[in-house]
N, C-alpha and C positions, 0 to 999 in steps of 0.2 A: 331493522333485520325484523321480518314478519314471523311469527310465531303462531304455531298449529293450536286452531281453539281446543280448549280443555277438553269438550265433551266431541271427539276427532269425528266418533264413526255418526253421532247425529246430526254433526255439521256435514259431515259428505254427503248423507241422504236428503238436507236442507239443501245441502248444493245442486245434488238433482233434483231436487222437484223443483228447483227457479231451471233448471236449463231445458227442464221436458213440459212446463207446463205451457208454454205458447203451441210447443206441437202438440199437445192434450187439445186444447185448444181448436187448433186447425182439422185436425182430423176426426177428433170423437163424433163431431156430427153431421160426418159424410155418408155413414149408414142413412139419416134421415131426411134425406133432401125430396125424398118423392114425397113422404110423408108430411113435408114442410110448404110443400108448394100447394096440396090440396088442403092443408090448415090454414093457413093464407091465401089462398086463391091468388095463386100468381103464375106467373110461368119459371120454365125452369131457366132459362136464360137471368132470370132476376135472383134466380136460389145461389146458382154460379156463380152469380157477381158480388153476393157476400163471404164467399173466400177468396176473390180477387182481391174486395177492398181491404179485408184483414192480411193479406201479405202483401199488399204496397204501404199501410199503415205499419205495418211489422218491419217493413223495412228502411221505410224515410223516419220514423221517429226515434230511433235510433240514434240518429244523429246530433237529436234536441236531450237524449237522456244522456249522453256521455259526459257533457260539459257538466250538467246539474250533478251528476254522480258525483265527476273528481272536484266540486263546489261543496256542496252539501253531506256529502260521504254518502257509503252503499246501502247502509240501513233506510235512513232515510227515503234515499229514491225507490228502493224497493217496495217501501210502506205508501209509500203516497203513489208510485205505478200501480201495486195489487189494489190497491184500496178502490181505484179508477177502472179496474178492470171486474173485482167486484161487484160494483155497483152496479155498471151496466150487465153484468151479467145474471143478476136479479132482476131486473128491468125486463130482460128481456124476455121473463118467464110470465111475463105478464100484456106483452107487445101482441098486437094484432094486425098491424100495419106492417107491408114490406120495406116500405121506405123506410118507416122505423128502425124496422130490422137490422136494414144496411147500415144507417147509422151509426147504430150500437155494436154492431160486428168490427165497423170502423175504431169506435170509441176503448171497446175492448180492445184489439190490437196494441193503440198507440199506450195502453196502460201496462199491457203484459210483456211488453218489450224493453220494461227496466228492467225487471226481471231478466232475461238477455243479455244485457246489458253490464248487468252487477254482477254473475256469479261468476264469469270467468275473469272480473275484476277484482273479484271476494280472491281468487285461488291466487292471484299476485299478491294482495295485501297480507295476507293472512299464514302464508305457508315459505317457506326458505328458498329460495331460487333453485337450488337443486333439487327440489321435490316437487315442483311445478308440474315440469311432464308427465312426472308418476302419476298425480293426480288429477290431470286432465284426463290422462289415460283410464281410470278408474273410473273416469264419469262419463267420459264420450261415448263409451259403447252402449251404454245402459241409456243415453238420448235414440242410439238406432230402433230399441226397443218399442219404443212411442209409436212412429208410425204403425207398428203393427198391431199394436196391443191397446191402443186407441179406438180404430176402430169396432175391435171386441165389446170394449166396456161399452160403448156408443151403443152396438148392438140392445145390449142386456137391457142399458135403461131406459132404449127405444120400447122395447117390447112389454116393461114390467112397467114405466112408469108416464110414457111419452115423452117425445121430442124434448118437452121442456126443461123437464127433469137434466139433461144434459148439461144444460148452463148451469142448474142450481148445485150440481155434482163441482162444476168449475168453481164456482162461487167459493166453496165449503173449501176446495184444495188452497186456491188462492189465502183464506181467512187462516188455514195453520201456517201457513210460509210467511204470513204474516204476524200469527204470535212468537214465531221461533225470532222472526228478526229484530223483534222487542228485545232476545238475549243476549244481540250481541252488540260487544261493546269496540266504539272505535280508538282506536288510538289517537291519542289528540295532536302528542307530535307529529305523527303522520298525516294528518288532516291538516294543520301549519307549513307542513312544508307543501302539501297536494296545493293547497290554495296557494298559495304564492308563486308556483311553478305554475299553475295552471292560466294565470294572466299573459304568461309570456310563450305558452303555444297552442296551434291552432292544427287543424285538421291536414291544412296544407304544410303546416311544418312536417307534420307526421310521415305524410307521405314523400315527403323528401327523402327521408330512409332508405335506400335501397335494400337494406337486411329486413325493413317491416315490411317494405310493398311486396318482394320477395315470397316469403313464406305466407303470407297473405294472399298470395295472386294463387298460389301451389293449392294453399286452401280452397280458393274459390274455384278453380279452375278442376281442381277433382270433384268438387260439388257438382260443377255443374255437368259433368259427364255425366256422374250420377241419376241427375235432374233427368238427362236427356234420354236414358234408359226408363225409368219410371214415368216420362210422359208419354215417349214411343213406346214399349212394350207392349200395353194394353189393347194396341192397334194391329201393330203388327202380329202379334202371337193370337189376336180374334182373327187376323186374317190366315195365318196357318193354321187353323181350325180346331183353336185350344176354347176349352171352354170356361167360364169367367171364375168356377171354383179351379181349376187348374192354373188360371191367371193370378189368381188370388197365391195359390201357393206358391206359385213361383217366387213369392217375396222371400219364403221361409231363407232357403237355402243361403241367401242373401245377407239376411238378417246373422246369422248363426254365422257366415265369414266375416260379415265385419267385426261383430262382437270377439272371434278368435284374433285377428288383426289387433284389436285394440287390449284384451285383457293378455294377448302374444307379449306383443310392447312393454307392459307393462310389467310384465317377468325380465323382460329383458332389460331395461331401464337401470335397473341397480349396478348393471357390470357393462352395458354398452353406453358411450352417450349417441344419445338420436343424432345429431351431424353426421357422424360415421355412417348410420344405417341410413339414410335419405339419398345417398344415389344409387342404393341397390332398391329402394323403394321404389323410386320415380322411371328404373330399369324395368321393373315389374310391371310396372301402370302401363309404361311404352309396352310392352309385349302383350298383356291383357286387351289392351286397349287395338293395339294391328292385328293381334290374333280373331276379337272378334270383328272387327271391320272384314277381315281375310275371308270369312267363314259369310259373312253375308251376302257380301259381291261376288265370291268365286265357287258357293257351295249352294245346296238347298237346305238349309238350316233348319234342326230342329231346336226344341226347347232345351233339351239337353244341353247340346254341343256350344248353345248362344249360353248358357250359364257357367260353364265350366271356365271362359277367359273371366264374364264378369263376375261371377265368384273371387275369382283371383284381386279384380280391381277392386270389390266391395274391401276385401282382404287388407290390400295396400292400403286405401282411405280410413282403414278403421286404424290401422298402423301409424301412418303418417300425422293425423289431424293432430293428435295428442303435441307431436314434436312441434308441427310450424306454428299452432296459436299459441304455445308456450314459448316460443321463440320471437315471436312476435311482440308479444304482448312484455316480456322482459325486457324489452327495449325502452319502455314509458311507465317503469314501474310508480311513478309520479303523477302520471297521467292514464291510469289505467282504463279508466272510465271511456275518456274519446276513443283509444287507443281500440279497445273492445267494439266500442258502435261502431266506427267507420271498417275495420273487420268484418263485420258482421252484415254491415251497408254492403258492401262489396260483395261479400259472398251470394247473400241474397240478390243482390242485380245481377251477378252470371249465372247463376240458377234460373232466374227469370227470362234473361236473355236467350240460353239455352231452350229453356222450356217453351219458349214464344218462337222460336225457328221450327223445332218438331213439328207443336202442334200448327203451325201455318205452312206446312206443306207434308201433311198426313196421307195422300194420298199414296206415296210411297216410304209410309212411314220407317221400315227398317234401317232401308238405305237413307235418309236423313235422320235418322238417329247416328249412325254408325260416323257419318259425315260429320255431324256436330262433335262427337266423341273423339274422334281422330284431329280435330281441329286442335283439341286442346295438348295435344303432342308438342306441337314447336313453343309453344305462349308458355308448359310449365317445365320446357328446356332453358328457354329466357330468363323465367322466374326462378330457375334453380340457381340460375349464375349470377343474381342478383344476391340471392341470399350470402354470397361469398365477398359481397361487400365489408368494407370495415364495419359499417353503418347505413 
C-alpha cells in the first residue's frame, strides 16, 4: 500500500517543482529571443528552432525514461535526468555558437523530461489510490501558472542579469530538486515487484487497455484544443486589432479559469467520485467549443465574447485533467513510469499536431483554430466511451 511521504507538504512542493521545471525551461527564455539572436549573431528561425528542438526532445525522450524509471526507480531517474539538464544549462552560459546552443537545448529536453515522467509516477507510488486524484488536482492547476509566470521571471532576469542568467536560474532550480530527491526512500518491496512486472509489459500492451487509452486521449484532446487556441490567438487577435499587451492579458482569465476548475474539483473530490462528474465535464467541453465555433463562424466576435466560452473550456480542462490522469495511471501501479511516459508523449503529440495545423493555415487563423478545436469533439466522445470498458 503506497504511503504518503512524512513531510507531505514539502513533498507536494517538490512534486510541483518536478511538474513545472520543463515548462519553465520552455517559457522562461521566450522574452530573450531577440537579444539572443543579436548576441549569437544568428537568425530568428535559428532561435525559434531551439524551441522546436526542445519540444521534440521533451516528447520523444519520455518513452526512454519511462522504462528506466520502472527498472531503476523514480529517485535515481530524476537525479540522472536533472543532472543532465543541470550540466547542459550551465554549459549554455558559456556558449557562443547557435549550433551548440541548439544541441544543448535538445540535451536539456532529454534530461528534464525524466522529471515529467517521474512526478506523476511518484504520485501513484507514494499516495493511496483513493487520494491520487486529489493530489493531481492540487498540482495540475499550479502547472497552469508556469506559462504565465515564467516569461515574467525571464524578463526580470534578462533586464537585470542578461539572457544567460535564465539558464543559470534553471540549473539552480534543478539542483534544489536533485538535493530533495536524495531524501526520498524507495520501497524495496515495491521496487522488486516493479522490476519483475516490467519485464512482461510493453508500451503496446499498455495501449491495448481501452480504459487507459480513453482517459489518455481525453487528456490529450483537451490539451490539443487548448494548444490550438494558444497557437492561433496571437494571430487572429492581432488581425482583430488588439495590441500585444491586450493579447498578453487575455491569458490571465483563462489561467484563472483553469485554476478554479482544478481547485474546485479538488474540493469536490472528497464527496463526489470523478468518474461520476466526467459526463458533465465532457458536456461542458462540447458546449464551450461549439459556442466558440458558432461565434467565430456566424458573428463578428470580440475578445470578450471569445474568452467567455474559452474560459469555460479552460475550467473544464482544469477539472478533468486530474481525473483522467489518475484513472489512466492507476491501471498500471507497477509500471507507472511507462504509463506516464506514454501518456505524456501522446498528449504532446496531439498538441503538436493541433498547433502545426493552425500554424500552417494562419491566413484565416480564427477559422482554422476553431475548426481544429471542433474536430476534437467527436474524438473526445469516442475516448469517453472507451473509459467505460472493463480495462
